Predicted model as a PDB file, atoms N, CA, C, CB and O in Angstrom, pLDDT in the B-factor column:
MODEL        1                                                                  
ATOM      1  N   MET A   1      29.794  -3.452 -45.804  1.00 88.00           N  
ATOM      2  CA  MET A   1      28.371  -3.639 -46.129  1.00 88.00           C  
ATOM      3  C   MET A   1      27.999  -5.016 -47.476  1.00 88.00           C  
ATOM      4  CB  MET A   1      27.878  -1.953 -46.687  1.00 88.00           C  
ATOM      5  O   MET A   1      27.082  -5.801 -47.234  1.00 88.00           O  
ATOM      6  N   ILE A   2      28.618  -5.119 -48.501  1.00 88.00           N  
ATOM      7  CA  ILE A   2      28.641  -6.377 -49.058  1.00 88.00           C  
ATOM      8  C   ILE A   2      28.638  -7.202 -48.326  1.00 88.00           C  
ATOM      9  CB  ILE A   2      29.462  -6.637 -49.757  1.00 88.00           C  
ATOM     10  O   ILE A   2      27.589  -7.798 -48.082  1.00 88.00           O  
ATOM     11  N   LYS A   3      29.867  -7.541 -47.690  1.00 90.00           N  
ATOM     12  CA  LYS A   3      29.865  -9.050 -46.739  1.00 90.00           C  
ATOM     13  C   LYS A   3      28.625  -9.500 -46.087  1.00 90.00           C  
ATOM     14  CB  LYS A   3      30.858  -8.978 -45.463  1.00 90.00           C  
ATOM     15  O   LYS A   3      28.092 -10.603 -46.200  1.00 90.00           O  
ATOM     16  N   GLN A   4      28.186  -8.345 -45.288  1.00 93.00           N  
ATOM     17  CA  GLN A   4      26.765  -8.643 -44.141  1.00 93.00           C  
ATOM     18  C   GLN A   4      25.885  -8.424 -45.385  1.00 93.00           C  
ATOM     19  CB  GLN A   4      26.365  -7.311 -42.484  1.00 93.00           C  
ATOM     20  O   GLN A   4      24.975  -9.066 -44.861  1.00 93.00           O  
ATOM     21  N   TYR A   5      25.336  -8.063 -46.629  1.00 91.00           N  
ATOM     22  CA  TYR A   5      24.480  -8.914 -47.452  1.00 91.00           C  
ATOM     23  C   TYR A   5      24.749  -9.953 -47.577  1.00 91.00           C  
ATOM     24  CB  TYR A   5      24.285  -8.645 -48.503  1.00 91.00           C  
ATOM     25  O   TYR A   5      24.251 -10.793 -46.828  1.00 91.00           O  
ATOM     26  N   CYS A   6      25.492 -10.248 -48.405  1.00 91.00           N  
ATOM     27  CA  CYS A   6      25.650 -11.651 -48.618  1.00 91.00           C  
ATOM     28  C   CYS A   6      25.463 -12.700 -47.453  1.00 91.00           C  
ATOM     29  CB  CYS A   6      26.923 -11.795 -49.119  1.00 91.00           C  
ATOM     30  O   CYS A   6      24.866 -13.765 -47.608  1.00 91.00           O  
ATOM     31  N   GLU A   7      25.910 -12.377 -46.537  1.00 94.00           N  
ATOM     32  CA  GLU A   7      25.737 -13.379 -45.378  1.00 94.00           C  
ATOM     33  C   GLU A   7      24.058 -13.335 -44.810  1.00 94.00           C  
ATOM     34  CB  GLU A   7      26.907 -12.895 -44.043  1.00 94.00           C  
ATOM     35  O   GLU A   7      23.446 -14.303 -44.358  1.00 94.00           O  
ATOM     36  N   THR A   8      23.669 -12.302 -44.933  1.00 94.00           N  
ATOM     37  CA  THR A   8      22.252 -11.889 -44.997  1.00 94.00           C  
ATOM     38  C   THR A   8      20.857 -12.905 -45.381  1.00 94.00           C  
ATOM     39  CB  THR A   8      22.332 -10.841 -45.999  1.00 94.00           C  
ATOM     40  O   THR A   8      19.836 -13.407 -44.911  1.00 94.00           O  
ATOM     41  N   ASN A   9      21.993 -12.713 -47.056  1.00 93.00           N  
ATOM     42  CA  ASN A   9      21.363 -13.480 -47.918  1.00 93.00           C  
ATOM     43  C   ASN A   9      21.481 -14.986 -48.586  1.00 93.00           C  
ATOM     44  CB  ASN A   9      21.399 -12.796 -48.653  1.00 93.00           C  
ATOM     45  O   ASN A   9      20.756 -15.677 -49.302  1.00 93.00           O  
ATOM     46  N   ASP A  10      22.848 -15.134 -47.940  1.00 93.00           N  
ATOM     47  CA  ASP A  10      22.969 -16.567 -47.828  1.00 93.00           C  
ATOM     48  C   ASP A  10      23.992 -16.644 -49.234  1.00 93.00           C  
ATOM     49  CB  ASP A  10      21.306 -17.506 -47.853  1.00 93.00           C  
ATOM     50  O   ASP A  10      24.403 -17.720 -49.669  1.00 93.00           O  
ATOM     51  N   VAL A  11      24.349 -15.202 -49.907  1.00 91.00           N  
ATOM     52  CA  VAL A  11      25.237 -15.402 -51.144  1.00 91.00           C  
ATOM     53  C   VAL A  11      26.835 -16.103 -50.813  1.00 91.00           C  
ATOM     54  CB  VAL A  11      25.422 -13.813 -51.849  1.00 91.00           C  
ATOM     55  O   VAL A  11      27.531 -15.859 -49.828  1.00 91.00           O  
ATOM     56  N   PRO A  12      27.065 -16.763 -51.621  1.00 92.00           N  
ATOM     57  CA  PRO A  12      28.447 -17.476 -51.000  1.00 92.00           C  
ATOM     58  C   PRO A  12      29.288 -16.283 -51.851  1.00 92.00           C  
ATOM     59  CB  PRO A  12      28.855 -19.514 -51.497  1.00 92.00           C  
ATOM     60  O   PRO A  12      29.218 -15.757 -52.961  1.00 92.00           O  
ATOM     61  N   ALA A  13      30.137 -16.184 -50.628  1.00 90.00           N  
ATOM     62  CA  ALA A  13      31.347 -14.998 -51.159  1.00 90.00           C  
ATOM     63  C   ALA A  13      32.723 -15.455 -50.646  1.00 90.00           C  
ATOM     64  CB  ALA A  13      31.078 -13.290 -50.465  1.00 90.00           C  
ATOM     65  O   ALA A  13      32.671 -16.263 -49.719  1.00 90.00           O  
ATOM     66  N   ASP A  14      33.723 -15.156 -50.997  1.00 87.00           N  
ATOM     67  CA  ASP A  14      34.590 -15.096 -50.402  1.00 87.00           C  
ATOM     68  C   ASP A  14      35.350 -13.115 -50.327  1.00 87.00           C  
ATOM     69  CB  ASP A  14      35.356 -16.359 -51.080  1.00 87.00           C  
ATOM     70  O   ASP A  14      35.096 -12.310 -51.223  1.00 87.00           O  
ATOM     71  N   PHE A  15      36.016 -12.847 -49.389  1.00 86.00           N  
ATOM     72  CA  PHE A  15      36.521 -11.633 -49.667  1.00 86.00           C  
ATOM     73  C   PHE A  15      38.285 -12.048 -49.358  1.00 86.00           C  
ATOM     74  CB  PHE A  15      35.704 -10.341 -48.622  1.00 86.00           C  
ATOM     75  O   PHE A  15      38.697 -12.774 -48.453  1.00 86.00           O  
ATOM     76  N   ILE A  16      38.881 -11.534 -50.122  1.00 81.00           N  
ATOM     77  CA  ILE A  16      40.509 -11.874 -49.947  1.00 81.00           C  
ATOM     78  C   ILE A  16      41.397 -10.722 -50.098  1.00 81.00           C  
ATOM     79  CB  ILE A  16      41.042 -12.925 -51.036  1.00 81.00           C  
ATOM     80  O   ILE A  16      41.723 -10.045 -51.073  1.00 81.00           O  
ATOM     81  N   GLU A  17      41.687 -10.692 -48.883  1.00 84.00           N  
ATOM     82  CA  GLU A  17      42.933  -9.760 -48.886  1.00 84.00           C  
ATOM     83  C   GLU A  17      44.253  -9.839 -49.626  1.00 84.00           C  
ATOM     84  CB  GLU A  17      43.329  -9.723 -47.714  1.00 84.00           C  
ATOM     85  O   GLU A  17      44.874 -10.857 -49.933  1.00 84.00           O  
ATOM     86  N   VAL A  18      44.473  -8.944 -49.787  1.00 84.00           N  
ATOM     87  CA  VAL A  18      45.635  -8.939 -50.863  1.00 84.00           C  
ATOM     88  C   VAL A  18      46.658  -8.258 -50.318  1.00 84.00           C  
ATOM     89  CB  VAL A  18      45.313  -8.294 -52.226  1.00 84.00           C  
ATOM     90  O   VAL A  18      46.700  -7.078 -50.666  1.00 84.00           O  
ATOM     91  N   ASP A  19      47.745  -8.722 -49.357  1.00 86.00           N  
ATOM     92  CA  ASP A  19      48.604  -7.921 -48.532  1.00 86.00           C  
ATOM     93  C   ASP A  19      49.676  -7.824 -48.962  1.00 86.00           C  
ATOM     94  CB  ASP A  19      48.759  -8.247 -47.379  1.00 86.00           C  
ATOM     95  O   ASP A  19      50.395  -6.999 -48.398  1.00 86.00           O  
ATOM     96  N   THR A  20      50.074  -8.359 -49.760  1.00 87.00           N  
ATOM     97  CA  THR A  20      51.686  -9.152 -50.124  1.00 87.00           C  
ATOM     98  C   THR A  20      51.759  -8.862 -51.416  1.00 87.00           C  
ATOM     99  CB  THR A  20      51.904 -10.958 -49.939  1.00 87.00           C  
ATOM    100  O   THR A  20      50.648  -8.628 -51.891  1.00 87.00           O  
ATOM    101  N   LEU A  21      52.906  -8.764 -52.395  1.00 85.00           N  
ATOM    102  CA  LEU A  21      53.448  -8.814 -53.526  1.00 85.00           C  
ATOM    103  C   LEU A  21      53.113 -10.388 -53.941  1.00 85.00           C  
ATOM    104  CB  LEU A  21      54.964  -8.343 -53.438  1.00 85.00           C  
ATOM    105  O   LEU A  21      52.677 -10.463 -55.090  1.00 85.00           O  
ATOM    106  N   GLN A  22      53.220 -11.618 -53.276  1.00 89.00           N  
ATOM    107  CA  GLN A  22      52.939 -12.705 -53.463  1.00 89.00           C  
ATOM    108  C   GLN A  22      51.961 -13.228 -53.899  1.00 89.00           C  
ATOM    109  CB  GLN A  22      53.089 -13.075 -52.800  1.00 89.00           C  
ATOM    110  O   GLN A  22      51.941 -13.971 -54.880  1.00 89.00           O  
ATOM    111  N   LYS A  23      50.571 -12.749 -52.896  1.00 85.00           N  
ATOM    112  CA  LYS A  23      49.373 -13.060 -53.132  1.00 85.00           C  
ATOM    113  C   LYS A  23      48.870 -11.750 -54.421  1.00 85.00           C  
ATOM    114  CB  LYS A  23      48.550 -13.114 -51.563  1.00 85.00           C  
ATOM    115  O   LYS A  23      47.701 -11.724 -54.805  1.00 85.00           O  
ATOM    116  N   ALA A  24      49.517 -11.125 -54.762  1.00 80.00           N  
ATOM    117  CA  ALA A  24      48.871 -10.096 -56.084  1.00 80.00           C  
ATOM    118  C   ALA A  24      49.715 -10.852 -56.886  1.00 80.00           C  
ATOM    119  CB  ALA A  24      49.110  -8.150 -56.180  1.00 80.00           C  
ATOM    120  O   ALA A  24      48.941 -11.801 -57.006  1.00 80.00           O  
ATOM    121  N   LYS A  25      50.852 -11.242 -57.639  1.00 84.00           N  
ATOM    122  CA  LYS A  25      51.150 -12.031 -58.398  1.00 84.00           C  
ATOM    123  C   LYS A  25      50.713 -13.685 -58.535  1.00 84.00           C  
ATOM    124  CB  LYS A  25      52.224 -11.801 -58.267  1.00 84.00           C  
ATOM    125  O   LYS A  25      51.051 -14.424 -59.460  1.00 84.00           O  
ATOM    126  N   ALA A  26      49.812 -14.083 -57.277  1.00 84.00           N  
ATOM    127  CA  ALA A  26      49.157 -15.574 -58.099  1.00 84.00           C  
ATOM    128  C   ALA A  26      47.531 -15.152 -58.200  1.00 84.00           C  
ATOM    129  CB  ALA A  26      49.373 -17.389 -56.938  1.00 84.00           C  
ATOM    130  O   ALA A  26      46.707 -16.062 -58.114  1.00 84.00           O  
ATOM    131  N   LEU A  27      47.016 -13.588 -58.407  1.00 79.00           N  
ATOM    132  CA  LEU A  27      45.647 -13.635 -58.642  1.00 79.00           C  
ATOM    133  C   LEU A  27      45.594 -13.551 -60.220  1.00 79.00           C  
ATOM    134  CB  LEU A  27      44.842 -12.456 -57.854  1.00 79.00           C  
ATOM    135  O   LEU A  27      46.371 -12.989 -60.991  1.00 79.00           O  
ATOM    136  N   PRO A  28      44.431 -14.286 -60.474  1.00 77.00           N  
ATOM    137  CA  PRO A  28      44.115 -14.413 -62.053  1.00 77.00           C  
ATOM    138  C   PRO A  28      43.835 -13.232 -62.835  1.00 77.00           C  
ATOM    139  CB  PRO A  28      42.941 -15.237 -62.288  1.00 77.00           C  
ATOM    140  O   PRO A  28      43.327 -13.351 -63.950  1.00 77.00           O  
ATOM    141  N   CYS A  29      44.085 -12.248 -62.412  1.00 73.00           N  
ATOM    142  CA  CYS A  29      44.227 -10.917 -63.135  1.00 73.00           C  
ATOM    143  C   CYS A  29      45.124  -9.963 -62.737  1.00 73.00           C  
ATOM    144  CB  CYS A  29      43.113 -10.267 -63.145  1.00 73.00           C  
ATOM    145  O   CYS A  29      45.867 -10.243 -61.796  1.00 73.00           O  
ATOM    146  N   VAL A  30      45.209  -8.825 -63.297  1.00 70.00           N  
ATOM    147  CA  VAL A  30      46.069  -7.509 -63.052  1.00 70.00           C  
ATOM    148  C   VAL A  30      45.212  -6.672 -61.536  1.00 70.00           C  
ATOM    149  CB  VAL A  30      45.978  -6.332 -64.809  1.00 70.00           C  
ATOM    150  O   VAL A  30      44.146  -6.148 -61.212  1.00 70.00           O  
ATOM    151  N   PHE A  31      46.591  -7.029 -60.987  1.00 65.00           N  
ATOM    152  CA  PHE A  31      46.487  -6.390 -59.399  1.00 65.00           C  
ATOM    153  C   PHE A  31      45.237  -5.125 -59.411  1.00 65.00           C  
ATOM    154  CB  PHE A  31      48.280  -5.553 -58.879  1.00 65.00           C  
ATOM    155  O   PHE A  31      45.557  -4.343 -60.307  1.00 65.00           O  
ATOM    156  N   ASN A  32      44.350  -4.806 -58.948  1.00 67.00           N  
ATOM    157  CA  ASN A  32      44.193  -3.779 -58.177  1.00 67.00           C  
ATOM    158  C   ASN A  32      43.234  -3.347 -56.979  1.00 67.00           C  
ATOM    159  CB  ASN A  32      44.099  -3.108 -58.922  1.00 67.00           C  
ATOM    160  O   ASN A  32      42.586  -4.172 -56.334  1.00 67.00           O  
ATOM    161  N   ASN A  33      43.207  -2.057 -56.757  1.00 73.00           N  
ATOM    162  CA  ASN A  33      42.852  -2.345 -55.320  1.00 73.00           C  
ATOM    163  C   ASN A  33      41.553  -3.320 -55.112  1.00 73.00           C  
ATOM    164  CB  ASN A  33      42.570  -0.938 -54.600  1.00 73.00           C  
ATOM    165  O   ASN A  33      41.179  -3.924 -54.107  1.00 73.00           O  
ATOM    166  N   TRP A  34      41.185  -3.274 -55.997  1.00 78.00           N  
ATOM    167  CA  TRP A  34      39.420  -4.170 -55.830  1.00 78.00           C  
ATOM    168  C   TRP A  34      39.053  -4.960 -57.089  1.00 78.00           C  
ATOM    169  CB  TRP A  34      37.882  -2.921 -55.676  1.00 78.00           C  
ATOM    170  O   TRP A  34      39.118  -4.528 -58.240  1.00 78.00           O  
ATOM    171  N   ALA A  35      38.678  -6.115 -56.726  1.00 79.00           N  
ATOM    172  CA  ALA A  35      38.459  -7.073 -58.445  1.00 79.00           C  
ATOM    173  C   ALA A  35      37.011  -7.298 -57.624  1.00 79.00           C  
ATOM    174  CB  ALA A  35      39.802  -9.051 -59.086  1.00 79.00           C  
ATOM    175  O   ALA A  35      36.736  -7.017 -56.457  1.00 79.00           O  
ATOM    176  N   VAL A  36      36.283  -7.841 -58.554  1.00 84.00           N  
ATOM    177  CA  VAL A  36      35.027  -8.604 -58.598  1.00 84.00           C  
ATOM    178  C   VAL A  36      35.070  -9.791 -59.455  1.00 84.00           C  
ATOM    179  CB  VAL A  36      33.940  -7.766 -59.048  1.00 84.00           C  
ATOM    180  O   VAL A  36      35.500  -9.664 -60.602  1.00 84.00           O  
ATOM    181  N   PHE A  37      34.701 -10.852 -59.058  1.00 84.00           N  
ATOM    182  CA  PHE A  37      34.620 -12.268 -59.820  1.00 84.00           C  
ATOM    183  C   PHE A  37      33.207 -12.950 -59.479  1.00 84.00           C  
ATOM    184  CB  PHE A  37      35.923 -13.346 -59.305  1.00 84.00           C  
ATOM    185  O   PHE A  37      32.806 -12.947 -58.315  1.00 84.00           O  
ATOM    186  N   TYR A  38      32.597 -13.429 -60.323  1.00 85.00           N  
ATOM    187  CA  TYR A  38      31.475 -13.947 -60.398  1.00 85.00           C  
ATOM    188  C   TYR A  38      31.314 -14.955 -61.576  1.00 85.00           C  
ATOM    189  CB  TYR A  38      30.613 -12.933 -60.414  1.00 85.00           C  
ATOM    190  O   TYR A  38      31.367 -14.726 -62.784  1.00 85.00           O  
ATOM    191  N   ASP A  39      31.119 -16.049 -60.963  1.00 84.00           N  
ATOM    192  CA  ASP A  39      30.967 -17.349 -61.337  1.00 84.00           C  
ATOM    193  C   ASP A  39      32.601 -17.397 -62.395  1.00 84.00           C  
ATOM    194  CB  ASP A  39      29.206 -17.611 -62.219  1.00 84.00           C  
ATOM    195  O   ASP A  39      32.724 -17.438 -63.619  1.00 84.00           O  
ATOM    196  N   GLY A  40      33.516 -17.374 -61.443  1.00 83.00           N  
ATOM    197  CA  GLY A  40      34.513 -17.359 -62.435  1.00 83.00           C  
ATOM    198  C   GLY A  40      34.912 -16.448 -63.386  1.00 83.00           C  
ATOM    199  O   GLY A  40      35.851 -16.645 -64.157  1.00 83.00           O  
ATOM    200  N   ARG A  41      34.305 -15.564 -63.360  1.00 84.00           N  
ATOM    201  CA  ARG A  41      34.560 -14.497 -64.294  1.00 84.00           C  
ATOM    202  C   ARG A  41      34.955 -13.445 -63.755  1.00 84.00           C  
ATOM    203  CB  ARG A  41      33.586 -14.164 -65.027  1.00 84.00           C  
ATOM    204  O   ARG A  41      34.534 -13.197 -62.625  1.00 84.00           O  
ATOM    205  N   PHE A  42      35.999 -12.402 -64.495  1.00 84.00           N  
ATOM    206  CA  PHE A  42      35.918 -11.250 -63.969  1.00 84.00           C  
ATOM    207  C   PHE A  42      34.918 -10.245 -64.413  1.00 84.00           C  
ATOM    208  CB  PHE A  42      37.018 -10.811 -64.054  1.00 84.00           C  
ATOM    209  O   PHE A  42      34.404 -10.161 -65.529  1.00 84.00           O  
ATOM    210  N   ARG A  43      34.680  -9.344 -63.164  1.00 85.00           N  
ATOM    211  CA  ARG A  43      33.293  -8.452 -63.598  1.00 85.00           C  
ATOM    212  C   ARG A  43      33.737  -7.016 -63.940  1.00 85.00           C  
ATOM    213  CB  ARG A  43      32.080  -8.332 -62.268  1.00 85.00           C  
ATOM    214  O   ARG A  43      33.673  -6.463 -65.038  1.00 85.00           O  
ATOM    215  N   THR A  44      34.279  -6.445 -62.572  1.00 84.00           N  
ATOM    216  CA  THR A  44      34.983  -4.921 -62.354  1.00 84.00           C  
ATOM    217  C   THR A  44      35.572  -5.148 -61.225  1.00 84.00           C  
ATOM    218  CB  THR A  44      34.034  -3.545 -62.224  1.00 84.00           C  
ATOM    219  O   THR A  44      35.429  -6.023 -60.371  1.00 84.00           O  
ATOM    220  N   VAL A  45      36.580  -3.817 -61.376  1.00 83.00           N  
ATOM    221  CA  VAL A  45      37.084  -3.355 -60.668  1.00 83.00           C  
ATOM    222  C   VAL A  45      36.980  -2.185 -59.709  1.00 83.00           C  
ATOM    223  CB  VAL A  45      37.652  -3.400 -61.156  1.00 83.00           C  
ATOM    224  O   VAL A  45      37.815  -1.696 -58.949  1.00 83.00           O  
ATOM    225  N   ASN A  46      35.558  -1.837 -59.992  1.00 83.00           N  
ATOM    226  CA  ASN A  46      34.901  -0.688 -59.492  1.00 83.00           C  
ATOM    227  C   ASN A  46      34.066  -1.839 -57.917  1.00 83.00           C  
ATOM    228  CB  ASN A  46      33.588   0.228 -61.060  1.00 83.00           C  
ATOM    229  O   ASN A  46      33.566  -2.962 -57.848  1.00 83.00           O  
ATOM    230  N   LEU A  47      34.411  -0.437 -56.694  1.00 82.00           N  
ATOM    231  CA  LEU A  47      33.669  -0.857 -55.677  1.00 82.00           C  
ATOM    232  C   LEU A  47      31.585  -1.368 -55.671  1.00 82.00           C  
ATOM    233  CB  LEU A  47      34.074   0.414 -54.812  1.00 82.00           C  
ATOM    234  O   LEU A  47      30.585  -0.762 -56.058  1.00 82.00           O  
ATOM    235  N   LEU A  48      31.779  -2.561 -55.104  1.00 84.00           N  
ATOM    236  CA  LEU A  48      30.369  -2.692 -55.117  1.00 84.00           C  
ATOM    237  C   LEU A  48      29.224  -1.863 -54.081  1.00 84.00           C  
ATOM    238  CB  LEU A  48      30.259  -4.073 -54.916  1.00 84.00           C  
ATOM    239  O   LEU A  48      29.474  -1.416 -52.961  1.00 84.00           O  
ATOM    240  N   ASP A  49      27.942  -1.807 -54.794  1.00 87.00           N  
ATOM    241  CA  ASP A  49      26.924  -1.402 -53.563  1.00 87.00           C  
ATOM    242  C   ASP A  49      26.057  -2.484 -53.479  1.00 87.00           C  
ATOM    243  CB  ASP A  49      26.018  -0.015 -53.757  1.00 87.00           C  
ATOM    244  O   ASP A  49      26.275  -3.533 -54.084  1.00 87.00           O  
ATOM    245  N   VAL A  50      25.049  -2.293 -52.740  1.00 89.00           N  
ATOM    246  CA  VAL A  50      24.310  -3.606 -52.899  1.00 89.00           C  
ATOM    247  C   VAL A  50      23.264  -3.347 -53.841  1.00 89.00           C  
ATOM    248  CB  VAL A  50      23.712  -4.183 -51.567  1.00 89.00           C  
ATOM    249  O   VAL A  50      22.421  -4.235 -53.971  1.00 89.00           O  
ATOM    250  N   ALA A  51      23.153  -2.308 -54.520  1.00 91.00           N  
ATOM    251  CA  ALA A  51      22.287  -2.020 -55.984  1.00 91.00           C  
ATOM    252  C   ALA A  51      23.087  -3.094 -56.869  1.00 91.00           C  
ATOM    253  CB  ALA A  51      22.428  -0.147 -56.746  1.00 91.00           C  
ATOM    254  O   ALA A  51      22.461  -4.081 -57.256  1.00 91.00           O  
ATOM    255  N   TYR A  52      24.196  -2.976 -57.146  1.00 87.00           N  
ATOM    256  CA  TYR A  52      24.940  -3.125 -58.329  1.00 87.00           C  
ATOM    257  C   TYR A  52      24.992  -4.824 -57.865  1.00 87.00           C  
ATOM    258  CB  TYR A  52      26.547  -2.055 -58.520  1.00 87.00           C  
ATOM    259  O   TYR A  52      25.071  -5.654 -58.771  1.00 87.00           O  
ATOM    260  N   LEU A  53      24.952  -5.188 -56.721  1.00 88.00           N  
ATOM    261  CA  LEU A  53      25.515  -6.928 -56.674  1.00 88.00           C  
ATOM    262  C   LEU A  53      23.828  -7.523 -56.618  1.00 88.00           C  
ATOM    263  CB  LEU A  53      26.787  -7.530 -54.771  1.00 88.00           C  
ATOM    264  O   LEU A  53      23.624  -8.726 -56.784  1.00 88.00           O  
ATOM    265  N   LYS A  54      23.142  -6.949 -56.470  1.00 89.00           N  
ATOM    266  CA  LYS A  54      21.461  -7.621 -56.197  1.00 89.00           C  
ATOM    267  C   LYS A  54      21.276  -7.735 -58.385  1.00 89.00           C  
ATOM    268  CB  LYS A  54      19.730  -5.769 -54.899  1.00 89.00           C  
ATOM    269  O   LYS A  54      20.811  -8.709 -58.976  1.00 89.00           O  
ATOM    270  N   ARG A  55      21.709  -6.676 -58.934  1.00 88.00           N  
ATOM    271  CA  ARG A  55      21.499  -6.802 -60.433  1.00 88.00           C  
ATOM    272  C   ARG A  55      22.294  -7.689 -61.363  1.00 88.00           C  
ATOM    273  CB  ARG A  55      21.657  -5.585 -60.950  1.00 88.00           C  
ATOM    274  O   ARG A  55      21.882  -8.214 -62.397  1.00 88.00           O  
ATOM    275  N   MET A  56      23.998  -7.808 -60.611  1.00 83.00           N  
ATOM    276  CA  MET A  56      24.492  -8.823 -61.199  1.00 83.00           C  
ATOM    277  C   MET A  56      24.136 -10.253 -60.938  1.00 83.00           C  
ATOM    278  CB  MET A  56      25.610  -8.673 -61.050  1.00 83.00           C  
ATOM    279  O   MET A  56      24.229 -11.074 -61.851  1.00 83.00           O  
ATOM    280  N   LEU A  57      23.638 -10.676 -59.460  1.00 84.00           N  
ATOM    281  CA  LEU A  57      23.006 -12.054 -59.161  1.00 84.00           C  
ATOM    282  C   LEU A  57      21.767 -11.991 -60.075  1.00 84.00           C  
ATOM    283  CB  LEU A  57      22.594 -12.320 -57.478  1.00 84.00           C  
ATOM    284  O   LEU A  57      21.479 -13.123 -60.463  1.00 84.00           O  
ATOM    285  N   LYS A  58      20.986 -11.090 -60.521  1.00 84.00           N  
ATOM    286  CA  LYS A  58      19.979 -11.730 -61.198  1.00 84.00           C  
ATOM    287  C   LYS A  58      20.414 -12.551 -62.319  1.00 84.00           C  
ATOM    288  CB  LYS A  58      19.077 -10.820 -61.621  1.00 84.00           C  
ATOM    289  O   LYS A  58      19.967 -13.632 -62.701  1.00 84.00           O  
ATOM    290  N   LYS A  59      21.453 -11.778 -62.818  1.00 67.00           N  
ATOM    291  CA  LYS A  59      21.828 -12.057 -64.621  1.00 67.00           C  
ATOM    292  C   LYS A  59      22.287 -13.292 -64.766  1.00 67.00           C  
ATOM    293  CB  LYS A  59      23.067 -11.098 -65.372  1.00 67.00           C  
ATOM    294  O   LYS A  59      22.605 -13.706 -65.881  1.00 67.00           O  
TER     295      LYS A  59                                                      
ENDMDL                                                                          
END                                                                             
């Protein structure tokens, strides 16, 4: 749903699947099941919904 919103609204986004220990060790933060970065800064480990994404993009 978030990927579709970003594509529809021309929001640049990368979705990176971390499926190996090597990829997890290369991340810029402690690995969790989900992490959100915006403007190069860590934001949350919570799953996004469209409403939260819109609020984050306004700031």
